[in-house]
Steps between C-alpha positions, in 0.01 A plus 500: 500500500664367820625144522225327688602194700161331500423540118853390401475188721141425353629520150798283559336226701364307192830522295807289547845655530520841325654841489294821525625821343412857598624855415479817697228731355783751420672227305826523705525172668385148430444230748481130441401238762536131450317205654738208416424228746410217262784599268754485768356158639533360144857619474619377823330159447711467178817628656459305824634779707522500880249724667751793557628480146141491376446836660806653322405333175137611510609863550730500207242337262233752617727809476645397162137454367416847618809646350424327166140617495587856601791564267522234230154339460560356150852382575647194662675611813756319706617610846795313663642557843857389567552564861710358797216311663471119532199475271728578212397669162129577468350536160164624388396461132188705416312489161214725397184425689677510744594130503772413736753221559845494659758290673697507824862377532475344849120439544528311829740739682415564858826656623488869578545747328302360210509829322819717515455871384845532339523389130343592170161521354483397138206608286428430134226591268413363164183512272315179571513410118867573465704821447771700667607385848549767757698402807597694805716409814483709811681446817262457796536567870142441599383296798194367314381392160274799482782721579705343225237555245434850614883583493496370138215723388648801680854460390492325160149618373518844664146491603366564861349177611388350823459125529376284783453120486366241743470116471376320812565123537358289772688214695383236240657709208166618369460865382236663704542845322721651245490848346690815394465874476667699224474887496679699231535864400383601158601808291381824649530401855543785749671534823155536657388167335804320625455634854138375516604153370783474749271605781257230410776226494636640832152416666540119467717241339322279240712195590416541872123540438501183276706298734272600780202348297373772275403431142740677254218709364391602846859597592530730183157654578609567862835657403341729226160579654555882457615465128274552197560220241350386172491138435680407176472124475533149648729218372526146603831370649577132479780244513576335153795328380552540120690176442360252243599187292533722199756716670693194622508360144636840386765495757613139381519619151787731603716195603807404290456290193641194675254538797212537258609194307500300825140614562394409156667165549285419803645698797295750690580841647341620836443876513409639839338838553715720718186671652255216576721194476280312249695236300428462125626197323589565136532217251539472114132497476471838663771647267330366195152634617601855559 
């Protein structure tokens, strides 16, 4: 059936942030659309980013979550952008769910350009419960975060993919809307299929529609109103840091014997989460309790 703007909106209004998945009836393309407003707000509140960096960061977190869910839904996926802009390195860490966390090197930067297209995109994948780590580094010359992620999938993964991302932040630093569109070819795609999808994408830009005030699902419906899709699922998307006191104690256990002896003699070690900044104070009692 055709994507229907009204029905999609009605179904999504009672749900928090989530990603909806569809596939063409022929099975040659899949589309994922994310509503990620609260996830992005939670992430920037932790990172304490400036409004402009918040928009950049929100796009990376949303795009990385879409990439993880589309291509490696049972894996932990990390996407890092090392670029020439003043915001510095941007990292998204996505676990199955998808659950997202990340960090920004220069969170309060306001000097242009915040994002510089020249640099490298680093993507790693690993089973969430441990296993072989796959890492890929690809040069990027993209003018946007969406362009960098799209370049990676096209060049490194060798899969035709179209990505568009939007995060809108008001003057008070609050996220008013955040979302993303991920369209990817599947085996069996024909030139005719590709031409039709490109034609839809040429009609309107997802980012422009969302920035102008459209809900992400409304934007997708408007772009693909002439395409027959089958809905294949809905997944929540949320910000969640995975740090814990147990993990902090485990980190302290890797210290040298002299350092561990000092802790057991009454000293403490402070372990700070590199993602959310939470401090964990580890003492001898904690070591003995674990």
